[in-house]
N, C-alpha and C positions, 0 to 999 in steps of 0.2 A: 426248330426244337429248342425250348428254353433251357437256360443253365440249370444244372442239377438233375436233368432227366437221366435216369440210370440205364436207359436202353442200350447205349453203345457199350458201356462197361460190361453189362450183363452178357451181351452177345460175344464180346471179345474174350471173355473168360470161358466160353463154351469150348469144351475139349472133346466133343463127340467125334465119331467117325464121319469125315466130310463126305465120303463116298456114300454113306448110308442116308445122307440128307437128300441128295439129288435122286429122287425116284420118279421114274416116268409113270404118270397116272394112266387110268383107264377111263373110257367113256362110261358114264354112269349118271344116275339120278342121285343127288345129294343135297343136304341143306345149304342154303346160300346165306352168307353173312355180308351185308352191305356196310361199308365204312364211309365216313364223311370226307376226310381229307388225308387218307392214308393209302399208300400203294406199297405192297410187300412183294419182293421178288424171291424166287426159289432159293432155298438154303438159309433163309433168315429166320431167326427166332424173334418174334415181335410181340410186345404186350399190346392188347387192344382193350380200351376202356369201353365197357358196354353199359349203356344207359336206357336204351329202348326196351320195352317189354318183350318184343319179338326176339331181339338179339339175346336177352338174358334167357329166354325160354329155350333158344337154340343151344346155348352153352350148357344149360342144365340137362338137356336131352343128350348132348355128346358126353357129358360127364357120367351119365348112368351106364353107358355101354363101353367098357374098357377095351373091347376088341375093335370097335368101329368109332373112332373119334375124329373122323375126317369130315371136312366141309370145304366149301369153295368161298374164297374171299374176293369180293369185287368192290371197287371204289365207285360210289354213286356220282352222277354228273352234277347234281345240284346239292351242295352241302346243307342247304336250308330245308330240304325235303325230309320231313320227319317219318314218312311212311312210304318208301319206294317199293312198289309191288309189280311194276312192269319191267320188261326186259330193256326197253329203250331208256329207262331211267338210270341204268347202270352202264359202266364202261364195258366194252366187249371182252377184254382180256383181263384175267385175274390169276389167282393161284389156288392150287389145292393145298390145304393146310391141316396139320394134326394138332389137336388140342393137347397141350402139355399139362397144364394145371389151371385152376381157377383160384384167384386171390380175392377174398371178400374185403369190401371197403366198409369199415365199421362206422364211418361218419356219414354215409349216404346209402341210397338204395342201389347204386351202381356197383358193378363188379369188374375186375380186371382179368381178362383171359389171356394166357400165354399160348401163342400159336407158333408152330414150326412149319414154314412154307416148304413144300416139297417139289412141286412142278407147276408150270403154267398151264392154264386151261382157257377155253372159250365157252361163253355162255350161249347156249342154243335157244333155250326157252325157260319160262317160269311155269312150273306145273301146279304149284299150290302156295297159298299165303295165309293158311288158316291160323296156325300158332306161330309159325315162322316161315320164311321163304324156302321153297324147294324148287330145284330146277335141274335141267339136263345139261351136262357139261361135256366138252370134248377136249382131250389133252392136246397140247401144242408141244411138239418136240423141240429140244434145245440143240443148237449147232455149237458144240463145245470144241475149241481147238485143242490140239495135242499139247502135252506139257512142254515139249521142246519147240513149240511154235514161236520162232523169234519175233515175228511181227506182233503177235498178240502179247508176248512178254514185254516187248518194248512199249506197247500201248499201256499196259498195266503199270509199268514203271513211271510213265508220265502221269498216269492217273494218281498214283501214290504221291508223287511230288506235288501236283496241283491241288490234291485234296488237303495236304498239309498246309499249303499256302492259303487255301480258302478258310481252313479252320482258324489260322492265325488272324486272318482279316475279319472274320465274322464273330461279332460279340455274342451271338446266340449259342455258340458251341464252346464248351469248356476246352481250354488248351490241353488238358491231360487226355483228351480223346485222340490226340495224335498217336499216342502209344497204342491205342486200340487198333488203329489202322496198320501200324507197323507190325503188330503181332500176327496179323492175318497173312498166312503164307500161301493160301490157295488163291490163285489169280481170279478164277471164276467167282469164288466167294467174295473177294475184295470188290469186284465190279458190282455185284448185286448188293453188297453191303452199302457201298457208297450211293448207289441209286436209291436205296430205301431210306437211308438215314440223313443224307446231306440236306440242308435247308434250301432246296431248289424248288421252283414253281411246280405245282401239281400237274400242270399240262405236260411239262417235260418228263415227269415220272411216268405218266400214262403212255407217253410216246416211247420211253425206254423199255417198258415192260412188253411193248408190242413188237419189239425187234427180236427176230429169231436168232440171228448170228451174233455170237458173243463179241466177235471183232467189231462188227458194226455198232453194237451196243456200247462197246468201250470207246470207239471213236466219237459217237454222239455224246457220251458222257464227258469226254474231254472238251468238246465244243461248249457244252453247257457250263462246265466248270470255268473255262476260260472267260466266258461272258460274265459269270458271277464274280470272278476275281476282278475283272475290270470295273464292274459295278461297285464292288466293295472298296476298291482303290479310289474311285471317284468320290464315294461317300466319305472316305477318310480325308481326301484332299479338301473337300468342302468343310468338313468338320474342323480341320486344322486352320483353315482360313478364317473361319467365323468363331473360333474359340477365343472368347474374351471373358474377363471377370464380370460376373453378373452384378450389376448395381441394384439398388433397391427397386428401381422402376421395372427392371427386367424380372426380378423375382416376383414382383407384384403381378406382372403380366402372365408369367407362367402359372402362378397360383390361380389367377382368374381363368386361365384356359382350362385348368383342371376343374375349377368350379363349373365352368360352362359344360364340360363333358359330363360332369356328375348330374347337372340339371337336365341335360339331354336324356340321360339314362332314366331320370325320374319323371320325365315328361314335362319339366318346367323350363321351357325354352322361350324366355321373354324376348330375346334378341330376334329370333326367327319370327315371333308373333308380330313384333314391331315392323319388320321388313314386309311380312305378308300383308299387314294392314295397309301399309303405304302402297304396295303393288295393287291391292284391291281397289283403293281409292283412285289410282291413276289409270285403271283399266279402261274405263269409259269416259275419261276426262276430255272435255272439249277445250283444247288449248293449242297455241301455235306450235308448229313443228320444232322450232328452235328451242322452245321451253321443254318439249317432250324429250329432245336429245340431251339437254342438260340434266333433266331429272333422271334419265336412264343412266347417264354417266356417274352422277353423284350417288345413285342408289347402289351401283356396283362398288363404289369406293367405301360404302358403309361396312362391307365385309372385312376391310383392312384395319378397322379401328377396334381397339379394346373396348368392350361394352362399358367398362367401369371408368374409362378415361373421359375427361371433359370434352375432348374432340368428338366423341361418339354422340353425346347429347346435343352438341352444336349441330352436327350433321343431321341427326334425326329431326331436330327443330326446323332446320332449313328445308328439308324435304317435305315436312308436314306443312310448312308455310307455302311452298310451291303448289302442293296439291290441293290446298284449301282455298286458294284464291279463285275468284270466279272466271278470270281470263275472258273467254269468248261468250260467257253467259250474260245476257241482258234481259231485264223484264220488259214485257210488251207495254208500250205507251197507250194510254187511253186518250184518243184524240177527239173526244166528244166535247166541243167547245162550250155548249150550253151547260153541260155537267160541270166543267171546270169553272165556268163563270159562277155557277150556283155555289160551289164549294168555297171559292175565294170570297164571294160576297157574304156568305154565311159566317165565315170565321173572322173576317176583317172588315171593319167599317172604313170607308174612304180608300186611300191609296190607289187612286184610279190609274195613275201612270204605271205603277208596277203591275197591276192586274192587266192593263192593256198590253204591256210588253210580253207577259206570259202568254196571253191569248194569241198575239202575233206569232210567237214562236210555234205554238201548237198548230196554227193555221198553215204556216209554211211547211212544217213537218208533215201535215196531212196532205198537202199538195205534192211535195217532193218525195216523200217516203223515207228519206234519210238526210240528216243534217247534223253538222257539228253543233254540240250544245253551246249556248251562249255563256259568257262569263260576266255576270252582273255584279255590281257593287252598290248595295243599298246604304246610303249614308243619311244620317240625321241624328237628332238628339236622342238621349237614352229613353227607353220605355215606350217607344212608339210602335213596337211590334215587328222590328226588322228580323229578328231571329225566329220568332214564331211563324212569320210569313213563310219561311222555308218549309215547315211542316205542311202548311196548307198547299203549297205548290206541289210537294211530293204526293199528297193525297189527291190533288186534282189530276195529276199525270199518272197516278198509280205506280209510282216509283218508290224505291227504298229511300230512306232518309238517314243521313249521318251528319254529325256536327263535330267540328274540331275547333277548340278555342285557341286562338293565337296570342292571347293576352300574356305579355311577359316572356314570350318565346325568344330565346337568345342563342340557341345552338342549331347550327345548320343541320346536324345529324338528326334532329327531330323531324326534318322534312325528307332528307335523302336517305336516312338510315345509316347504320354503322357497317363497316366492312367486317366480314366474318373472321378476319385474322385476330380480332379482339375477343377476349373471353367475355361472355355476356352480351355479344352483339345482337341487335334487334333491327327489324325493318323500321323505316320511317313511319310517322303517324298517318301519312297519306295512304300508304299501302295497307297499314293495319286497319284503317277506317274502311277501305274498300273490302277487305276481308270480312270485317264485321257486317257490312251491308249485304254481302252475299251476291252482289251483281255488279257489273261493270258500268252501269249507267244510273247510279243513284243521284238524288239531289244532295249535294255536298255543301254544307254551310261552313264557310271559313269565318268564324266569329271574331270580331275585334281585330281586324287586319291592320288597323291604324296603330295598334299598341304593340306591334312586333318590335323588339328592342335589338339594336345592332350591337354585336360583340365581336371585336376584332380577333379575340383569342380563339373563339369557337366558330368562326366563319360568320357570314351574313345571311340570316334566315330569309330576309326579304329578297335577296338575290336568288336564293334557292327556289323561292316561290315563282320566279319568272318562268322557269321551265314548266311549272305546274299550270300556270294561268295563260301561257302563250299558246293559242290554237295551232300555231305552226310547229310547236315543239312537243306538246304534251301527248301526242300520239306515240312517242318513243321515250316516255319518262323513264329515267334510269335510277333505280334505287340501289344504293351501294350494297345492301344486304342481299337482295335478290340477284344482283349482277346480271340480270336480263331485262330487256325493255318491257314496260307495261303501257298499254294504250289507255290514256285518260281522256281521249277526245270525246267519248260518249258521256262523260260525267258532266252533270249540270252544276257548275260551280256558282255559288252565290256568296259573295263576301259582304260583310257588314262593317260599318265604321261610323264613328261619331264625328271625327274631324279628318277630312281628306287631305288637309294641308300637311299632315305628318307622314303621309304615305309617299315613298320614293316615286319620283316622276316616271321612271321606266315601268314600274309596277302599275302605276295609275293608268298609263296609256294602254295597257292590255285589258282593261276592264271597261265595261259599259256602265257609266255612272247614272244612277237613278236616285234622285233626292226623295227621301221620305220625311216630309215636314212634320213639325209638331201639330198636335191636335188643338183645335180651337174649342171654346167652351161648349158650343152646340154639338160638336162631334164627341166630346168627352161624355156629354149627357147621353147620347145615343149608345155609345160603347158601354157605359155603365148599365143602362137599361137592358141591352141585349146580351151582354157577356158577364160583366163584373158582378152585378147583383145576383143573377141565378147561380153563378159559380160559388160565391161566398155563402149563399143560402144553403147550398149543398155541403160546403165545408163545415158549416156550423150546425148542420142537422136540422135547420129550420125549414127546409124545402118540403118536408112531409107534414109540417104542422098546419093547423088551421086556426084562425084565418091566415091567409097568405100575407106575408110581409111585403109591403111595397114602399118604394120611395117616390115622392112627388117630384116633378121636374124642378120646382123652385128649391126643394131640399137638396137635390143633387147639385144644382147650380151654386147653392150656398157652400156646400162642401168644397166644390172646385175653386170658388173664388176666395173663400176665407180660410181654408185649411190646407190648400196645396199651392205650390209654385213650381210647376213643371210643365214640360212640353208633352210628356207621355202621360200614362195613367197608373204608374206604379204606386205612388203615394195615395192616389184616389182609391185604388183597390185596398190598400191597407186601412184607410179610414172607413170604408164601407164594412170591411171585416171587423174593425173595432166596434162600430155601431151595432152590428149584428151580434157580436159576442155579448155586448151589454144586454141586448134583448134576450139572448139565450140564457143569460144568468137570471134575469127576471123570471123567465119561464121555469127554470129549474127551482127557483124559490117559491113557486106556486102562483105567481102572478099571471094574469091573462095577457095574451098577445094583443097588440093594438089592432083594432078593426079597420081604422082608417089609414090611408097612406101616410108615411112619415112626412111631417111638414117642416118648413124651415125653423119654426120655433122649437121643434123637438131636437134639432141637431146639437145645440149647445149642451143639452142635458146628456147626450150620448157621447160627444167628443170633447167637451170642455170648452173653455174660452178659445175663440178663433185666434190663431197666431198671426194672421195677415188681415189687412183691411184693403178694400178695393178703392183705388183712386177714382175720384169723381171730378167733374168740371167745377172749378172754383170761382167762376164769374169773371167779369172784365172791369171791375171797379178800380183796379190799380194799374197805373202806368208802368210799362216795362215788364209785365207778367204775361207770358205767351205760352200756350199749350203746344208741346211738341209730341211726336210719336217715336217710340223706341222699340227695338226688337232685341230680345234677349234669348238665351238658350231655353227659357221656359215659356216663351211666347211673347206677345206684344204687350206694351205698357204705354201709358201716357206720361209725359215728362214735362215738368214746369220749368221754364227758363225765367229767372228773375234778374232784372237790371235796376240798380239803384245809383243815384247821383249824389255826390257830396262835394262841397266847395273845397278847392285846394289848387295850389299852383302846380303846373306841369302836366295835368291831365293823366294821372296814373291809372293803369288798368289792373284790376284785381280779379282773379278767378278762383272761386272756391266751389266745393261740392265733390271733391275727390275725382277730378276730371283726368282723363287720359291724354296722352300727347296729341292724338289726332283731334280730339275735341277742343283742346287748347288752341291748336292751330286754326280750327274753324272759327273760334271766337276772335282771334287776332285778324283773320281775313275779313270777318263780318264788320269789325270795328273800322278796319282800314277802308272798306267799301263805303261805310256810312260817312266817314270823314271826307272821302273823295266826292261824295254826292250829297253832301249836307244841304246844298242849295235847293235840291229837289224836294227836300223835306221842310224847307223854310227855316233852317237852323243856321245861326251865325257860326262861322268856323271858329270864332274866338272862344266859343263855349268850351271847346276841348282843352283850352289852356287854363280855364278857371274852374272846371269841374272834374273831379275824379269819377271814374266809372267802375262799378263793382258788379260783376256777373256771377250769379250763384245758381246752382242746381240743387234743390232740396234732397234730403236723405244722403247726407255727406258720408255716411258709413258705407254706402254702396258705391263701388267703383263704376265709373261711366266713361265710355269711350265710343268713338265712331264719328263719321263725317255727316250723318244724316240730320244733325241739328243745325246745319249752317244757316238755312233761311229762318229758322226759329230764333236764333241768336240775333241775326241782323234785324228782324222785326222787333225783338225785345228792346234792342238798343234804340231803334227808331222811335218806338213808343215812349221810351223814357225821355228821350231828347225833345220830343214834340208834346209829351204829356197827353197824347191822344189815346182814346180807348181802342182796344182790339175788338174786332167783330165777335159778338157773343157766340158760344158753342162752336168755336172754330179751332181746329188743330192743323198742324202742318209738319211736313218732313221733306228734306231735300238737301243736297250738298251745293255749296256755292263756290264760285271762283272769284278772283280779284276783279274780273270784268263784270261780275254780277250775274253770270250765267248759272242757271239752276241745273244740277246734274241728277240723274236717277239714282235711287237707292233700292235696297232689298227688303225682304220681310214684309211686303205690302199686305198680304192677307192677314197676318197676325196683327199688324198695326191697325188695320181697319176694324177688326173685331174688338181690339182694345179701346178704340175710339167710341164704338157703339156702346160698349159697357159703361163708359164714362159719361155718356150723354152728349157726345159730340154729334153735330148734324152736318157740319161742313168741313171738308178736308182739302187743304191746299197741297198739291203734289206736282212733281215734274211731269211735263207733257210726255216725255219718253217712257214714263211708267204706265201710260194708258193701256199699252198692250198687256201688261201684267194684270191690270184690273179686269180686262175683258175675259181673262181665263178663269176668274173667280166666279163660282156659282152665284146667281142673282139673289138667292135667299140671304147671302151674307152681306149684300150691298144695299138691301132695302133700308130706307130711313136715313141714308147718307148721300149728300151731294158732293160731287168732286169738282174741283176747280183746278184746271191744268195751267201751269205757268211755265215760262221759258227763261225769265230773268227775275231779279229781285224787285225790280220796279213793278212787275205784274203782281207780285206778292203784296207789296205795300198798297197798291191800288185797291186790292180786294180786302185785305185784312185790317188796315188802319181806317178807322172811321174819322169823321170830322169833329166828333164830340170829344171835349176835353174831360178828363177825370175830375172828380170832386177834389178840392184842395190841391189843385195843380200847382206845381213848383214853377216859379217865375224864373226863366232862364234868360231874360232880356239883359243885354249888356248896356249899362248906364253910360252916359256921355263922358263922365270923368274917367270911366274904365277904358272907353275907346281912346281918350286922349293919352292915357298911360301907355296904350298899345302903340 
């Protein structure tokens, strides 16, 4: 009963004849008034708020008949039932009551009826419910003790004392109500008054009104009051223990709780909607049992957070991440090898080793049915299609495709994620990429893995990648944000790199290295015809125009040779785009499109003057000039080694041409070998004391380094000292030792194609490089003869002719010079 309720005070002031209140009823048919949460015992005057139409109609009916204002009041079993019309919907025992008066409520349609309960009764049946309920009731006699019954009087004294204690402890009853209880002198009246008005559970009140003997009713009331007193004392103890000054955060929490209750009343329960959404997503989720347990536990914790606190949003984001990851879901692989071969060949020209490795994986997967995905590392120069190859592999296998750029990555948390103890914590990019893919077996491109930077302050990202790329560990990859293991063993990881020398050795050992070499001119022409020209025609809008724009093969070759210097085709694509934009401009200005394919003579008008010129063979008319072969990041090139002699004491060696340390050492070794074997060349050893040697490599602005020019320098020195011509249209490559042994070198394919472009017909190469040449397609070898050598003498035997150059320098030592020696 809330504070300020006037019921207790009104009843306490009643001074009527107590004996006249307790009237034994008669069996009869009478109106029935159902109440929701109210039980009235005999002798009590109680106000009843009437809001139902049937209840108001009953009160109006009783008000019209001053002689018969009697009805029966029964408490209904379900307080939410708005229209109880059956007997079993009401409690069995109630009271006969007399309507005292009706008080109109000016602010509402409800009325308050004052009833005086007279005697208990039992409901036998409901006979009508047309305008209001009518039923047949039977009186229940009371067993009232005598006034001098000591036992009963003692019980009442205890009730009076415990009632006062309960009123003091309970905040819902005003303290001045104690006087109302003290003023009640009739013991029976006091017991019934306490049963009716004290804030005890409705079930207890129903039980009390059902007891016939007043002694037993008093004893039961004492038990109920004793229990309620203990409960109120416990509430008080807890309140005293937890009573602290509310700070701003607590105030905010309570205000938010009030807002939450208001939203629930208004039907705007965002918090419940978020939780319901998460539960719905998790209902049919296919994930490991350990993850399901963690999700259930963390979902229960969600109820303990304030919806407006940062922790609540962190928890919701974490649960949403758990439920949105694919976990056990994998897309089905397409194991059709012919289809995969067709897709790879259609999208990429060349790259036979990579394609072969993918088909091998699909073949083993087809035979075995289940296999851990390989971890490949495609390395090679920029622009050769390493990254785009991942898309083709995903399309060939019908897997999802995701890409993660590692360039400049310096924080370990980017891989492993942040712990949720930090505000703004997020999972690592590995897990987020898997979430984006929507399956646990995508083709995952780790782009630019050689450009991961080490940072001691934020951990080592390359070490964190070890767990990702180790087949023995990645089945239990642990992200700090998820805090549960995720299986990455089904992910097809493909790393790309330009320079594997910068990749840490432990990380390199966990990957299968596949070189993607640069394209040669012939391959670039095919790529341009199949892919670049059609793509740029579409980009410039010329694909729908007639006549169709075409590039002739010589025109493409001129663009490649004179306008680009690269291993890949990025600059080639830009130049094709530039040429087509010029043509599109002419079309927009009203000029007609060229009907014939674009020829080499048209290229300069579209792209301007060529920035590069192609090196060509320059003949063998000069002693000491030998053609070498070099390999750079943009492909193969020919290299001219020039040796000049000048008179001077001491035999000084000069090296120019912006040479690196390795190439300088090659020159020193070559000179030393020539000095040691000058007799085989017919050269007087005293020449080295009278002539200075100058070795130069043209294009001094370009840095040059590497060991592959060893035999070329040795042949150049030998040609200069003997003044013999070098065999025409001959180039060479190979490293030498002090013993004159020729060692193998790399970049053979690129060097061969550079030699063919320059007009070279004979190539001198180490015998150990023969196996590399056998792997090169025959179409790249046509028109070139290879001469395999094992030592420098073999090189000289083939490369140096017996013919002297015109205006040969006379290196003969005169007799007087010999005497001086």
